[in-house]
N, C-alpha and C positions, 0 to 999 in steps of 0.2 A: 331542698326537698325536707317536710315536716314531717317527723315519726313520733308515733307513740308507743313507748315499750311497755309493756305491760309482764311483770317478772317478781317473783316475790323472793327468789333465792339471792341472797347479796351478791356473792361474789359473780355469779353468772350475770347479774344485771350490771354489775359495775364494770366488768370485761367487755358486755355488749354496749355499754355506752361508749367507751373508750374507744372502740372497734367503729361504730358506726360516727361518732365525731371527728375521728380521725379522716373519715372519708365524707366530712364535709356536710353530715345530715345535722339537721336540728331536731335533737330528740328530747323529750319530756318521759320522764319515768314515773309509774306507780306501781305498788307492790300487792295490790289486791284486786278481788274480782269486782266490788262495789266500785273502787275509785276511776277501774277501766273503764269502766261504764258510763258514768257520771263523765268524766273527763273525753271520752271519743264521743260521747251525745255530742259536744260542741261542733262537730264536723270540722275543725281545724286541721285536720291530717290528711297527707297524702299516703300513709301505708301505716296500717295498726300491726304491731309484731305482739302478739298474745299467747302468753304461756296458757296451756289448757289447766295445768294444778296449781291453781291459787285458792288462798284462804278466803272464806265469806262467799264466793260464787266462782263457778268455773268457766274457764276461757269459753267452753261450750255454750253455756247459757250467757255469757256476754254477748258472744257474737248473734246468737237467735234474738235476743232483745234490741240488739244494736239493728237487724236487720228488720226487725218488726218495727220498728221505729222509723224506717227508711233511710237508715244511715249506710250509704253505699262505698264508704272507704273500704279499700282492698285489705284484707286481714290475712297473714301469714301467723297459721298456728304453730307454736312450739311445744313439744312434749318429750318426755322420756319415753313413752309408749309407742311401740311399732306395731301393732296389730291392725290389722286390715280393718276391724270394726270400727276401731278408736280413729282412724282416718276416715273412714265413711261418716259418722258421727260428726266428726268437724266440718266436713263438706257439707253436710245437711245443715248442719246449724246456721252456714252462711259464709263459713270460710271460702276464701281464693286458693290457697296454697296451703302446704302443711310440710314442717320440717321436723325429724325426731332426732333428738339429741342422744349422742353428741354428733356434732357438724362441723364440718369444715368453713372456715369463715368466706372462703371466696365463694360457698354455695349461696351462705345466708345474704352475702351481698348481691350474687346476681339474682336470686329470687326477689330481694327487694326492688333491685332496679325494674326488674319485669313488671312487676305489681305498681309501680309507680308510673311506668307508661301505658297504664290500662286506663284511658281517661275518655269519655265518650266524645270530649272535644278535639281529640288529637288525630291529625291527619298528616302523615309522613313525617313522623316526629316533630310536628309544631303543633302549638295550640292555636284554635281560630275563633275568631268572633267578628259577625260584621265583615269590615274591610280590613281587619288586621290579622296579622300572621305572627304567632311569638314562637321564635326557636330558641328554647330553654338551652341548649348546649352551648351556644355562641352568644346569649342574651340578647339578641337583635328582634327589635320589633318593625315590622314590615307594613306599610300601606298597601295591600294589595291592588287599589284602583289605580293608584297612581307607581307603584314600585319603590318609592321613597322609604329609605330604612335609618334607624339610630339604634345606637348602643345604649343599653340601659346598665343603672347601675344595680346593685346586688339589690337593694330595697326597692326601686323601682319594678323589677323583673318580678320580686316575689309579689307585689301588689298586683300587676297585670294578669299573672298566673293564677292566684289565687280567686281574682274576679271573674277571669275566663271559665274557669272550672265551676263557677257558682253564678255561671249568668243568668238573669232573671230574678234574682235575688236581692234584697238591700245590705249592704255588708255594715254591721254596727262598727262604729269606732272600736270598741271592745273586742269586738273579733278580727278585726284588722291586727289591733296592737299584739295580741296573743298570737296570732299567725305569723307575723312578720318580727315581732321580736321576743316572743315567748314566754312562758310564764315567770322567767328567773329574772328576766330584764326590769330594769326601772324607768322604762321607756313610758313618755306620759302620752295623752291625747294629741297634746301640740305636734307631737312628732309624727303623727298619723297626718295631719294637714298638711305639715311641710311638704313630707313625701309625695303625697296626693297632688300638691302643687307642681312638684319636680316633672312628675307622670304625666300630669294635664299638657304642661309645656312640651314634653316628648310627643304628645298625640298631635298638639297643633303643629310641632315642626315638620311631622310627615306628611302633615295635611290629610288626617284620618276624619273621617263622619262620624266614628266613635268617640263617645264623650263619656266623661265620669261626673255624674250629676249628683250633687249633695241634696240628701233628703230633710229638709230639715229637721231638727231634733231625734233624727233616728242614726243616720250614716251615709252610705255612697251606693249608688247604684250603676252600673257599666250599661249605656245605652248606644244605640247605632241608630242617630239621626238621619235617616234618609229625606232627601225633598223630594 
């Protein structure tokens, strides 16, 4: 799961990055409201952990603008404030959940897991599209038409997960590279093509009618080609 952490306090941000990465989350960090807004607008993230009090732009305003632009990524608000009015403001701004500092690590992780499961394409813990069902817990991809299954590698699973979550959209190579390898990676676009080839072979192996189509000059699109 890919997270965006927006926290300006250095020690808190460092501690949260270590905690989240120890749980195998892929974490990008920004330290002010403007960067949080710009980065979150890429829609590359599964959950946004957003501090309320940040320089330049508050977390409330970041959340409001994201929702105004149609970004539906779940948002967990972090704040030192515990007043009911602040919680209401955050939720009204578009946040999905609210956690007051100081908090226990296990509660933070539980809330992130809960938000990560909020997916419009989720059914019984699986992501579905066309004749595909992806069990992210076991990295198993199944063709529901014939029952054939295959285990996916980490990058393959993240590609399928991201494309199902954004079905109907064309994913550019840049978006895929950022989503799968992250901002700090030196991955090149040919890595995307290589892993797309691997993923297509897995789809063919299980006999799925769902295909990954290359859109020339743009990127890739997930389609269910039913004759």
